[in-house]
PyMOL commands that place a pseudoatom at each C-alpha (Angstrom):
pseudoatom trace, name=CA, resn=MET, resi=1, chain=A, elem=C, hetatm=0, pos=[-5.513, 9.929, 10.457]
pseudoatom trace, name=CA, resn=GLY, resi=2, chain=A, elem=C, hetatm=0, pos=[-4.017, 8.679, 13.701]
pseudoatom trace, name=CA, resn=GLY, resi=3, chain=A, elem=C, hetatm=0, pos=[-5.129, 11.704, 15.701]
pseudoatom trace, name=CA, resn=LEU, resi=4, chain=A, elem=C, hetatm=0, pos=[-8.626, 11.683, 14.226]
pseudoatom trace, name=CA, resn=GLY, resi=5, chain=A, elem=C, hetatm=0, pos=[-8.958, 7.931, 14.757]
pseudoatom trace, name=CA, resn=CYS, resi=6, chain=A, elem=C, hetatm=0, pos=[-7.836, 8.288, 18.366]
pseudoatom trace, name=CA, resn=ALA, resi=7, chain=A, elem=C, hetatm=0, pos=[-10.300, 11.146, 18.944]
pseudoatom trace, name=CA, resn=LEU, resi=8, chain=A, elem=C, hetatm=0, pos=[-13.144, 9.071, 17.518]
pseudoatom trace, name=CA, resn=ALA, resi=9, chain=A, elem=C, hetatm=0, pos=[-12.230, 6.093, 19.709]
pseudoatom trace, name=CA, resn=LEU, resi=10, chain=A, elem=C, hetatm=0, pos=[-12.151, 8.331, 22.796]
pseudoatom trace, name=CA, resn=ALA, resi=11, chain=A, elem=C, hetatm=0, pos=[-15.534, 9.831, 21.867]
pseudoatom trace, name=CA, resn=LYS, resi=12, chain=A, elem=C, hetatm=0, pos=[-17.005, 6.336, 21.538]
pseudoatom trace, name=CA, resn=LYS, resi=13, chain=A, elem=C, hetatm=0, pos=[-15.748, 5.602, 25.065]
pseudoatom trace, name=CA, resn=GLY, resi=14, chain=A, elem=C, hetatm=0, pos=[-17.652, 8.616, 26.416]
pseudoatom trace, name=CA, resn=PHE, resi=15, chain=A, elem=C, hetatm=0, pos=[-15.063, 11.394, 26.457]
pseudoatom trace, name=CA, resn=LYS, resi=16, chain=A, elem=C, hetatm=0, pos=[-16.775, 14.742, 25.798]
pseudoatom trace, name=CA, resn=HIS, resi=17, chain=A, elem=C, hetatm=0, pos=[-14.026, 17.341, 25.304]
pseudoatom trace, name=CA, resn=ILE, resi=18, chain=A, elem=C, hetatm=0, pos=[-11.439, 16.156, 22.784]
pseudoatom trace, name=CA, resn=ASP, resi=19, chain=A, elem=C, hetatm=0, pos=[-9.078, 18.499, 20.958]
pseudoatom trace, name=CA, resn=VAL, resi=20, chain=A, elem=C, hetatm=0, pos=[-7.081, 17.399, 17.897]
pseudoatom trace, name=CA, resn=TYR, resi=21, chain=A, elem=C, hetatm=0, pos=[-4.154, 19.580, 16.820]
pseudoatom trace, name=CA, resn=GLU, resi=22, chain=A, elem=C, hetatm=0, pos=[-2.364, 19.784, 13.471]
pseudoatom trace, name=CA, resn=ASN, resi=23, chain=A, elem=C, hetatm=0, pos=[1.352, 20.551, 13.443]
pseudoatom trace, name=CA, resn=ALA, resi=24, chain=A, elem=C, hetatm=0, pos=[1.635, 21.578, 9.775]
pseudoatom trace, name=CA, resn=SER, resi=25, chain=A, elem=C, hetatm=0, pos=[2.289, 25.265, 9.235]
pseudoatom trace, name=CA, resn=ASN, resi=26, chain=A, elem=C, hetatm=0, pos=[0.243, 25.346, 6.000]
pseudoatom trace, name=CA, resn=LEU, resi=27, chain=A, elem=C, hetatm=0, pos=[-2.729, 23.213, 4.985]
pseudoatom trace, name=CA, resn=GLY, resi=28, chain=A, elem=C, hetatm=0, pos=[-2.789, 24.097, 1.285]
pseudoatom trace, name=CA, resn=PHE, resi=29, chain=A, elem=C, hetatm=0, pos=[-3.927, 21.853, -1.553]
pseudoatom trace, name=CA, resn=VAL, resi=30, chain=A, elem=C, hetatm=0, pos=[-1.112, 19.658, -2.847]
pseudoatom trace, name=CA, resn=GLY, resi=31, chain=A, elem=C, hetatm=0, pos=[-2.972, 17.453, -5.319]
pseudoatom trace, name=CA, resn=ALA, resi=32, chain=A, elem=C, hetatm=0, pos=[-2.345, 14.288, -3.351]
pseudoatom trace, name=CA, resn=GLY, resi=33, chain=A, elem=C, hetatm=0, pos=[-4.725, 11.865, -1.750]
pseudoatom trace, name=CA, resn=ILE, resi=34, chain=A, elem=C, hetatm=0, pos=[-4.827, 10.071, 1.565]
pseudoatom trace, name=CA, resn=GLN, resi=35, chain=A, elem=C, hetatm=0, pos=[-3.951, 6.427, 1.193]
pseudoatom trace, name=CA, resn=LEU, resi=36, chain=A, elem=C, hetatm=0, pos=[-5.250, 4.133, 3.901]
pseudoatom trace, name=CA, resn=ALA, resi=37, chain=A, elem=C, hetatm=0, pos=[-3.583, 0.819, 4.644]
pseudoatom trace, name=CA, resn=PRO, resi=38, chain=A, elem=C, hetatm=0, pos=[-5.819, -2.211, 5.201]
pseudoatom trace, name=CA, resn=ASN, resi=39, chain=A, elem=C, hetatm=0, pos=[-5.189, -2.061, 8.958]
pseudoatom trace, name=CA, resn=MET, resi=40, chain=A, elem=C, hetatm=0, pos=[-6.498, 1.516, 9.072]
pseudoatom trace, name=CA, resn=THR, resi=41, chain=A, elem=C, hetatm=0, pos=[-9.612, 0.626, 7.102]
pseudoatom trace, name=CA, resn=ARG, resi=42, chain=A, elem=C, hetatm=0, pos=[-10.344, -2.184, 9.572]
pseudoatom trace, name=CA, resn=ILE, resi=43, chain=A, elem=C, hetatm=0, pos=[-9.942, 0.210, 12.505]
pseudoatom trace, name=CA, resn=LEU, resi=44, chain=A, elem=C, hetatm=0, pos=[-12.240, 2.783, 10.886]
pseudoatom trace, name=CA, resn=ASP, resi=45, chain=A, elem=C, hetatm=0, pos=[-14.761, 0.011, 10.240]
pseudoatom trace, name=CA, resn=ARG, resi=46, chain=A, elem=C, hetatm=0, pos=[-14.666, -1.017, 13.923]
pseudoatom trace, name=CA, resn=LEU, resi=47, chain=A, elem=C, hetatm=0, pos=[-15.187, 2.622, 14.882]
pseudoatom trace, name=CA, resn=GLY, resi=48, chain=A, elem=C, hetatm=0, pos=[-18.292, 2.683, 12.672]
pseudoatom trace, name=CA, resn=CYS, resi=49, chain=A, elem=C, hetatm=0, pos=[-17.217, 5.288, 10.125]
pseudoatom trace, name=CA, resn=TRP, resi=50, chain=A, elem=C, hetatm=0, pos=[-15.664, 3.308, 7.238]
pseudoatom trace, name=CA, resn=ASP, resi=51, chain=A, elem=C, hetatm=0, pos=[-18.884, 2.940, 5.228]
pseudoatom trace, name=CA, resn=GLU, resi=52, chain=A, elem=C, hetatm=0, pos=[-19.287, 6.735, 4.938]
pseudoatom trace, name=CA, resn=ILE, resi=53, chain=A, elem=C, hetatm=0, pos=[-15.627, 7.173, 3.999]
pseudoatom trace, name=CA, resn=PHE, resi=54, chain=A, elem=C, hetatm=0, pos=[-15.791, 4.342, 1.465]
pseudoatom trace, name=CA, resn=LYS, resi=55, chain=A, elem=C, hetatm=0, pos=[-18.731, 6.010, -0.321]
pseudoatom trace, name=CA, resn=GLU, resi=56, chain=A, elem=C, hetatm=0, pos=[-16.445, 8.938, -1.207]
pseudoatom trace, name=CA, resn=ALA, resi=57, chain=A, elem=C, hetatm=0, pos=[-13.241, 6.948, -1.740]
pseudoatom trace, name=CA, resn=THR, resi=58, chain=A, elem=C, hetatm=0, pos=[-11.510, 6.135, -4.991]
pseudoatom trace, name=CA, resn=ASP, resi=59, chain=A, elem=C, hetatm=0, pos=[-10.796, 2.444, -5.372]
pseudoatom trace, name=CA, resn=VAL, resi=60, chain=A, elem=C, hetatm=0, pos=[-7.191, 2.238, -6.579]
pseudoatom trace, name=CA, resn=LYS, resi=61, chain=A, elem=C, hetatm=0, pos=[-6.548, -0.842, -8.722]
pseudoatom trace, name=CA, resn=GLU, resi=62, chain=A, elem=C, hetatm=0, pos=[-2.835, -0.361, -9.404]
pseudoatom trace, name=CA, resn=THR, resi=63, chain=A, elem=C, hetatm=0, pos=[0.087, 1.785, -8.346]
pseudoatom trace, name=CA, resn=SER, resi=64, chain=A, elem=C, hetatm=0, pos=[3.384, 2.398, -10.095]
pseudoatom trace, name=CA, resn=ILE, resi=65, chain=A, elem=C, hetatm=0, pos=[6.826, 3.749, -9.385]
pseudoatom trace, name=CA, resn=ARG, resi=66, chain=A, elem=C, hetatm=0, pos=[8.286, 6.002, -12.049]
pseudoatom trace, name=CA, resn=ARG, resi=67, chain=A, elem=C, hetatm=0, pos=[11.916, 6.915, -12.654]
pseudoatom trace, name=CA, resn=THR, resi=68, chain=A, elem=C, hetatm=0, pos=[11.342, 10.660, -12.872]
pseudoatom trace, name=CA, resn=PHE, resi=69, chain=A, elem=C, hetatm=0, pos=[8.378, 12.955, -12.798]
pseudoatom trace, name=CA, resn=THR, resi=70, chain=A, elem=C, hetatm=0, pos=[9.297, 14.580, -16.112]
pseudoatom trace, name=CA, resn=SER, resi=71, chain=A, elem=C, hetatm=0, pos=[9.903, 11.464, -18.237]
pseudoatom trace, name=CA, resn=GLY, resi=72, chain=A, elem=C, hetatm=0, pos=[7.193, 9.333, -16.658]
pseudoatom trace, name=CA, resn=ALA, resi=73, chain=A, elem=C, hetatm=0, pos=[9.145, 6.170, -17.439]
pseudoatom trace, name=CA, resn=ARG, resi=74, chain=A, elem=C, hetatm=0, pos=[7.638, 3.305, -15.461]
pseudoatom trace, name=CA, resn=LYS, resi=75, chain=A, elem=C, hetatm=0, pos=[10.060, 1.482, -13.186]
pseudoatom trace, name=CA, resn=SER, resi=76, chain=A, elem=C, hetatm=0, pos=[7.676, -0.905, -11.451]
pseudoatom trace, name=CA, resn=SER, resi=77, chain=A, elem=C, hetatm=0, pos=[3.979, -1.479, -10.877]
pseudoatom trace, name=CA, resn=LEU, resi=78, chain=A, elem=C, hetatm=0, pos=[1.893, -3.319, -8.328]
pseudoatom trace, name=CA, resn=ASP, resi=79, chain=A, elem=C, hetatm=0, pos=[-1.704, -4.509, -8.421]
pseudoatom trace, name=CA, resn=ILE, resi=80, chain=A, elem=C, hetatm=0, pos=[-3.713, -3.460, -5.378]
pseudoatom trace, name=CA, resn=ILE, resi=81, chain=A, elem=C, hetatm=0, pos=[-5.754, -6.151, -3.635]
pseudoatom trace, name=CA, resn=PRO, resi=82, chain=A, elem=C, hetatm=0, pos=[-9.003, -4.668, -2.325]
pseudoatom trace, name=CA, resn=SER, resi=83, chain=A, elem=C, hetatm=0, pos=[-9.319, -4.696, 1.460]
pseudoatom trace, name=CA, resn=ARG, resi=84, chain=A, elem=C, hetatm=0, pos=[-13.084, -4.996, 1.161]
pseudoatom trace, name=CA, resn=ASP, resi=85, chain=A, elem=C, hetatm=0, pos=[-15.547, -5.933, -1.577]
for i in range(1, 85): cmd.bond("trace and resi %d" % i, "trace and resi %d" % (i + 1))
show_as sticks, trace
zoom trace
């Protein structure tokens, strides 16, 4: 997200030829999502692209920490405060 955000900011300042590179050797599906901290959502909003992202986003209400993947025993949970209504 940092590289894409930087590229968007540069484009908004008038830069025409911007290349963004990925260092990962494999971009396969892992079943995970991209979680954006409130600071990142504010930056994306200032760059003018948060509304389009938010339309496709899942609004997470709660997160939990589990002891092990196999047992699923809950260790702790935390309510998520929305960054935007």
